[in-house]
C-alpha positions in Angstrom: 0.1 0.3 0.3 1.5 3.5 -0.9 2.0 6.0 1.8 -0.9 8.0 -0.3 -3.5 5.4 -0.2 -2.2 4.7 3.9 -3.0 8.7 4.5 -6.0 8.3 2.8 -7.6 5.6 4.5 -6.3 7.1 7.6 -8.3 10.6 6.9 -11.3 8.2 5.4 -11.6 6.5 8.9 -11.6 9.8 10.8 -14.2 11.4 8.9 -16.2 8.0 8.8 -16.0 7.8 13.0 -17.1 11.7 12.9 -20.1 11.1 10.4 -23.6 9.6 11.1 -22.0 6.2 9.6 -19.6 5.9 12.6 -21.6 3.6 14.7 -21.2 1.2 11.9 -17.7 1.8 11.1 -15.2 -1.4 12.1 -11.3 -1.4 11.6 -9.9 -4.5 10.5 -13.0 -6.3 10.0 -12.7 -10.3 9.0 -14.2 -10.6 5.5 -14.2 -14.1 5.6 -17.8 -14.5 6.9 -18.8 -12.7 4.1 -17.8 -15.1 1.6 -18.8 -18.2 0.5 -15.4 -19.5 0.5 -15.4 -18.7 4.2 -11.6 -17.7 3.7 -9.5 -14.5 3.5 -8.6 -11.8 5.9 -10.1 -8.5 7.1 -10.6 -5.3 5.8 -8.9 -2.4 6.6 -12.1 -0.3 6.5 -15.7 -1.6 7.0 -19.1 0.2 7.1 -22.9 -1.2 7.0 -25.3 1.1 4.8 -28.7 0.5 5.8 -30.7 2.6 3.1 -30.2 5.2 0.1 -29.5 7.9 1.8 -26.7 6.7 4.3 -25.3 5.2 0.8 -24.8 8.5 -0.4 -23.5 9.9 2.5 -20.9 7.1 2.5 -20.2 8.5 -1.4 -20.1 12.3 0.0 -17.0 11.4 2.3 -15.5 9.1 -0.4 -15.5 11.2 -3.2 -13.9 13.7 -1.2 -10.7 12.1 -1.3 -11.3 11.0 -5.0 -8.0 12.9 -5.9 -6.0 10.3 -4.0 -3.4 8.9 -6.3 -3.5 5.6 -6.7 -7.0 6.3 -5.3 -9.1 4.5 -2.0 -9.6 1.2 -2.9 -13.4 -0.1 -2.7 -14.7 -3.1 -2.6 -18.6 -3.5 -1.9 -19.6 -7.0 -0.4 -22.8 -9.0 -0.9 -23.2 -12.3 -0.2 -19.5 -13.0 -1.3 -20.7 -16.3 -3.3 -18.2 -15.3 -6.2 -15.9 -13.4 -4.6 -12.0 -14.2 -3.1 -9.9 -12.4 -0.7 -6.4 -12.6 0.5 -5.1 -14.3 3.4 -3.4 -10.8 4.1 -6.8 -9.3 3.7 -8.2 -6.0 1.9 -6.0 -2.5 2.4 -9.5 -0.4 1.8 -12.8 0.1 2.5 -15.3 -2.3 2.6 -19.2 -1.7 1.9 -21.7 -3.9 2.7 -25.5 -3.3 2.3 -27.7 -3.5 5.4 -31.3 -4.8 5.9 -33.3 -2.1 4.2 -31.2 -2.7 1.2 -32.2 -6.2 0.8 -36.1 -5.3 0.4 -38.1 -5.9 -3.0 -41.5 -5.7 -4.2 -43.6 -7.0 -6.8 -46.2 -4.6 -8.6 -48.0 -6.7 -11.6 -45.2 -7.8 -14.1 -42.6 -5.3 -12.5 -40.0 -6.4 -9.8 -38.6 -3.4 -7.7 -35.3 -4.7 -5.5 -33.0 -2.9 -3.6 -29.3 -4.1 -4.2 -28.9 -6.6 -0.9 -32.4 -8.5 -1.9 -31.5 -12.3 -2.2 -31.6 -13.5 -5.7 -33.6 -17.0 -4.5 -36.0 -15.0 -2.8 -37.3 -13.0 -5.4 -37.3 -15.7 -7.9 -39.6 -17.3 -5.7 -41.7 -14.5 -4.9 -41.6 -13.8 -8.4 -42.9 -17.0 -8.8 -45.6 -16.8 -6.6 -46.8 -13.5 -7.8 -47.4 -15.1 -11.3 -44.9 -14.4 -13.0 -42.3 -16.0 -15.0 -38.4 -15.2 -16.4 -36.6 -15.5 -13.1 -37.0 -18.9 -12.1 -33.0 -19.2 -13.0 -32.2 -17.0 -10.4 -33.1 -19.7 -7.6 -30.4 -21.5 -7.9 -27.9 -18.7 -7.8 -26.4 -17.5 -4.1 -26.0 -14.0 -4.5 -27.8 -10.5 -4.3 -29.7 -8.6 -7.2 -27.0 -5.7 -7.1 -24.1 -8.2 -7.8 -26.3 -9.9 -10.1 -26.5 -6.6 -11.8 -22.9 -6.0 -11.9 -21.7 -9.2 -13.2 -24.9 -10.1 -15.1 -25.1 -13.5 -13.5 -26.8 -16.2 -15.3 -27.5 -19.5 -15.3 -29.9 -22.6 -17.0 -29.9 -20.1 -20.6 -31.0 -16.8 -19.0 -29.1 -14.2 -17.2 -29.9 -10.3 -15.6 -29.7 -8.9 -19.3 -33.1 -10.4 -19.9 -35.0 -8.8 -17.5 -33.0 -6.0 -15.9 -35.1 -2.2 -17.5 -32.3 -0.2 -15.0 -30.6 0.4 -11.8 -30.0 3.0 -9.5 -26.2 2.9 -9.7 -24.1 5.4 -6.5 -20.7 6.1 -7.4 -18.3 6.3 -4.5 -15.9 8.4 -6.1 -18.0 10.9 -8.1 -20.6 11.1 -5.3 -23.4 10.9 -7.4 -26.4 9.0 -8.1 -28.1 8.1 -11.0 -30.3 5.4 -12.6 -28.8 3.7 -16.0 -30.9 2.1 -18.4 -30.2 -1.3 -19.0 -29.0 -1.3 -22.4 -26.1 1.8 -21.1 -24.5 -0.9 -18.9 -23.4 -3.0 -21.5 -24.0 -6.2 -19.9 -22.3 -9.2 -21.4 -21.1 -12.7 -20.7 -20.9 -12.1 -16.9 -19.6 -8.8 -17.0 -20.7 -5.1 -17.1 -19.3 -1.9 -17.0 -20.3 -1.2 -13.2 -16.8 -0.8 -11.6 -15.6 -1.9 -8.2 -16.1 1.8 -6.7 -20.0 1.9 -8.1 -22.6 0.3 -6.0 -26.0 -1.2 -7.6 -28.6 0.4 -4.6 -31.8 -0.9 -6.7 -33.2 -2.1 -9.8 -36.4 -2.9 -11.6 -36.9 -6.0 -13.5 -39.7 -6.5 -16.0 -41.0 -10.2 -16.2 -43.9 -12.1 -17.8 -47.3 -13.1 -16.4 -46.7 -17.2 -16.5 -48.3 -20.3 -15.2 -47.8 -20.3 -11.4 -47.3 -24.3 -11.3 -45.3 -24.7 -14.4 -43.2 -21.8 -12.6 -42.9 -24.1 -9.3 -42.1 -27.0 -11.3 -39.0 -25.2 -12.9 -37.7 -23.9 -9.6 -38.1 -27.3 -8.2 -36.2 -28.9 -11.2 -33.1 -26.0 -11.4 -32.7 -27.1 -7.0 -32.5 -30.3 -8.1 -30.4 -30.1 -11.1 -27.7 -27.9 -8.9 -28.0 -30.1 -6.0 -27.4 -33.3 -8.4 -24.7 -31.7 -10.6 -23.0 -28.8 -8.3 -21.0 -29.6 -5.0 -22.3 -27.8 -1.8 -19.7 -26.3 0.8 -17.3 -23.7 0.7 -16.9 -22.5 -3.2 -17.4 -20.1 -5.1 -19.7 -21.2 -7.8 -18.2 -21.2 -11.2 -14.5 -20.9 -11.0 -13.9 -19.8 -14.3 -16.3 -18.4 -17.3 -16.7 -20.8 -20.3 -13.9 -19.6 -23.2 -16.1 -19.6 -26.7 -18.3 -22.1 -27.1 -16.2 -24.7 -24.6 -17.4 -25.4 -21.1 -14.6 -24.8 -18.5 -15.3 -27.9 -16.7 -15.2 -30.0 -19.6 -11.8 -28.5 -20.9 -10.6 -29.0 -16.9 -11.7 -32.4 -16.5 -10.1 -33.6 -20.1 -6.9 -31.9 -18.8 -6.9 -34.3 -16.3 -7.3 -31.6 -13.2 -10.4 -32.9 -11.7 -9.7 -33.5 -7.8 -6.3 -31.9 -8.0 -5.7 -31.0 -4.7 -2.8 -28.5 -3.4 -2.9 -27.7 0.3 -6.6 -27.0 1.7 -8.0 -26.8 -1.8 -9.5 -29.0 -4.4 -11.1 -29.2 -7.5 -14.5 -30.4 -7.0 -15.1 -34.3 -8.0 -18.9 -33.2 -8.8 -17.9 -30.6 -11.3 -14.4 -29.7 -12.5 -15.4 -26.0 -12.5 -15.7 -25.5 -8.6 -12.8 -25.5 -6.4 -13.7 -26.8 -2.6 -11.7 -25.1 0.6 -11.5 -27.1 3.3 -12.7 -25.6 6.8 -9.8 -22.8 8.0 -8.6 -22.9 4.3 -6.2 -20.5 2.8 -7.2 -18.2 -0.3 -3.2 -18.7 -1.2 -4.0 -22.2 -1.7 -7.1 -21.5 -3.9 -5.3 -19.5 -6.0 -2.6 -22.0 -6.9 -4.7 -24.4 -7.8 -6.6 -21.7 -10.4 -2.9 -21.1 -11.5 -2.5 -24.9 -12.3 -5.6 -25.5 -13.4 -5.3 -22.9 -16.1 -1.7 -24.1 -16.8 -3.1 -27.5 -17.6 -5.6 -26.6 -19.7 -3.3 -24.1 -21.6 -1.0 -27.2 -22.4 -4.2 -29.6 -23.2 -6.0 -27.5 -25.3 -4.5 -23.9 -26.0 -6.6 -21.9 -24.5 -6.8 -19.4 -21.5 -9.3 -19.9 -18.6 -10.8 -16.6 -17.8 -11.5 -16.2 -14.3 -14.9 -15.6 -13.1 -14.4 -15.7 -9.2 -13.3 -12.0 -8.2 -9.9 -12.0 -6.4 -9.2 -8.7 -4.3 -6.5 -7.9 -2.3 -3.7 -9.9 -4.2 -1.0 -8.6 -5.4 -0.3 -8.8 -9.4 2.5 -11.2 -9.2 0.0 -13.6 -7.1 -2.8 -13.9 -9.4 -2.9 -17.1 -11.1 
């Protein structure tokens, strides 16, 4: 960490502590419980915002320090189902959305959801309201905000199929904007939403459907995931599919299924999942990722792009 960032973090800590957000500010706060891997070190600063007003107040404070070179690193923490934090932790500000930013409302074919709303909960509620088009999300253990940022998807659909727009708070610029889905450049597990931008809420447009058919689809999706994907400590798919080739098949054919390094192992159930032991280390997971990429490169001549977000690692530590 540069001296400039260190001073900026100290300044940020003082400002937050003396603001209305002070009671929710924590220092050297462990991030492992906020990830599905349950590994990783602490965030230098951690704050929970409970509504849009608090999020905008945070943005006003952080944006005052936007001139720091390099800028203060920011990490928005949801369910952490696509996140791996380095063992040393994260030298920056981690932001979590509180309970009042986990609400949603169904009104006709429209769903308005806060960024912290859980995807499976929204999926089931939309089905009970007689809507279809969001069943795929029942098996994704993430939040609406994270799903918008990475254009999460599965079972032949993704967020781009139903997203109308999103309210985005930029912590560095200090502004709040409503961004149409078409402006977010939603691609395969990507968007233009940056790490310092928070999806405060999103609007979805679904379709009227048959409730019983949709309930059956939910059951089928949950059963498929339990049958074909491992539970436990993992981040879901570790790599995105390069082209039309499924990453899991490439990994398995390269002989990496079951590969173990230290406390991390390529799942025997699905090769695009890496499992971590209880008390595991992020460094072991990264080493498994590196070895998997090497084997696939040698066997198939293709690079596997990482889908899991790696935070707090030095450039030379990345797989």
